C-alpha positions, 0 to 999 in steps of 0.5 A: 504510567508515572512513578509514585514519587512523581506528581501526576501530570494529566497532560503527559499521560494523555500524550503517552496514551496518544503515542501508544495508540498511534503506534498500535494503529499504524498499518504495516506493509504486506508485500503484494504478489504484484511487486515482482512484476512492477516494472513490467506492469508500469511499462505496459500500462504506459503503453496502453494496456488495460487492467484486464489486459494486465490480468491476462498477461499475469495469468497466461505468462506468470500463472498469477491469478488476480482480480482486475480491481486488484491490479487497478488498485495496485497501480494507483498506488505507485508513484511512477504512474500518479502523473500518468493518465490514460485518456 
Protein backbone atom coordinates (compact mmCIF):
# COMPACT_ATOMS: atom_id res chain seq x y z
CA UNK A 1 0.00 0.00 0.00
CA UNK A 2 1.20 3.51 -0.66
CA UNK A 3 2.26 5.92 2.08
CA UNK A 4 -0.24 8.48 3.35
CA UNK A 5 1.65 11.56 2.18
CA UNK A 6 1.73 10.38 -1.46
CA UNK A 7 -1.23 10.64 -3.79
CA UNK A 8 -3.12 7.49 -4.59
CA UNK A 9 -2.21 6.02 -7.99
CA UNK A 10 -4.60 3.24 -9.01
CA UNK A 11 -2.37 2.03 -11.85
CA UNK A 12 0.59 1.47 -9.52
CA UNK A 13 -1.62 -0.32 -6.97
CA UNK A 14 -3.01 -2.66 -9.63
CA UNK A 15 0.49 -3.43 -10.93
CA UNK A 16 1.71 -4.24 -7.41
CA UNK A 17 -1.26 -6.53 -6.74
CA UNK A 18 -0.77 -8.34 -10.04
CA UNK A 19 2.93 -8.78 -9.35
CA UNK A 20 2.16 -10.31 -5.92
CA UNK A 21 -0.48 -12.62 -7.40
CA UNK A 22 1.90 -13.74 -10.17
CA UNK A 23 4.59 -14.54 -7.63
CA UNK A 24 2.15 -16.51 -5.46
CA UNK A 25 0.88 -18.43 -8.49
CA UNK A 26 4.36 -19.47 -9.65
CA UNK A 27 4.82 -23.22 -9.27
CA UNK A 28 7.86 -24.55 -7.52
CA UNK A 29 9.75 -27.44 -9.06
CA UNK A 30 9.64 -30.59 -6.99
CA UNK A 31 12.42 -33.04 -7.66
CA UNK A 32 11.17 -36.25 -9.24
CA UNK A 33 12.39 -39.62 -8.06
CA UNK A 34 12.98 -40.36 -11.74
CA UNK A 35 15.64 -37.63 -11.98
CA UNK A 36 18.27 -40.09 -10.70
CA UNK A 37 17.65 -42.35 -13.70
CA UNK A 38 17.12 -39.66 -16.33
CA UNK A 39 20.07 -40.55 -18.57
CA UNK A 40 19.23 -44.27 -18.53
CA UNK A 41 15.53 -43.66 -19.18
CA UNK A 42 16.29 -41.39 -22.13
CA UNK A 43 18.80 -43.87 -23.60
CA UNK A 44 16.37 -46.79 -23.28
CA UNK A 45 13.49 -44.76 -24.74
CA UNK A 46 15.64 -43.83 -27.72
CA UNK A 47 16.53 -47.51 -28.09
CA UNK A 48 12.83 -48.30 -28.46
CA UNK A 49 11.71 -49.20 -24.94
CA UNK A 50 8.07 -48.59 -24.07
CA UNK A 51 7.01 -46.84 -20.90
CA UNK A 52 5.87 -50.20 -19.53
CA UNK A 53 9.38 -51.57 -20.20
CA UNK A 54 10.88 -48.64 -18.32
CA UNK A 55 8.52 -49.15 -15.36
CA UNK A 56 9.55 -52.82 -15.19
CA UNK A 57 13.25 -51.86 -15.33
CA UNK A 58 12.81 -49.33 -12.53
CA UNK A 59 10.90 -51.83 -10.39
CA UNK A 60 13.29 -54.76 -10.83
CA UNK A 61 16.67 -53.05 -10.84
CA UNK A 62 16.08 -49.99 -8.69
CA UNK A 63 13.13 -50.95 -6.46
CA UNK A 64 11.35 -47.82 -7.64
CA UNK A 65 7.61 -48.31 -8.03
CA UNK A 66 6.01 -45.77 -10.35
CA UNK A 67 3.05 -45.84 -12.68
CA UNK A 68 3.48 -46.08 -16.45
CA UNK A 69 1.66 -42.78 -16.98
CA UNK A 70 4.05 -41.06 -14.56
CA UNK A 71 7.04 -42.22 -16.62
CA UNK A 72 5.28 -41.10 -19.80
CA UNK A 73 4.57 -37.61 -18.38
CA UNK A 74 8.14 -37.31 -17.07
CA UNK A 75 9.64 -38.19 -20.45
CA UNK A 76 7.34 -35.83 -22.35
CA UNK A 77 8.66 -32.90 -20.30
CA UNK A 78 12.31 -33.62 -21.10
CA UNK A 79 13.88 -31.37 -23.74
CA UNK A 80 16.17 -34.12 -25.05
CA UNK A 81 13.14 -36.20 -26.06
CA UNK A 82 11.00 -33.36 -27.43
CA UNK A 83 12.32 -33.87 -30.97
CA UNK A 84 12.48 -37.64 -30.67
CA UNK A 85 9.34 -39.44 -31.82
CA UNK A 86 8.79 -43.18 -31.80
CA UNK A 87 6.81 -44.42 -34.79
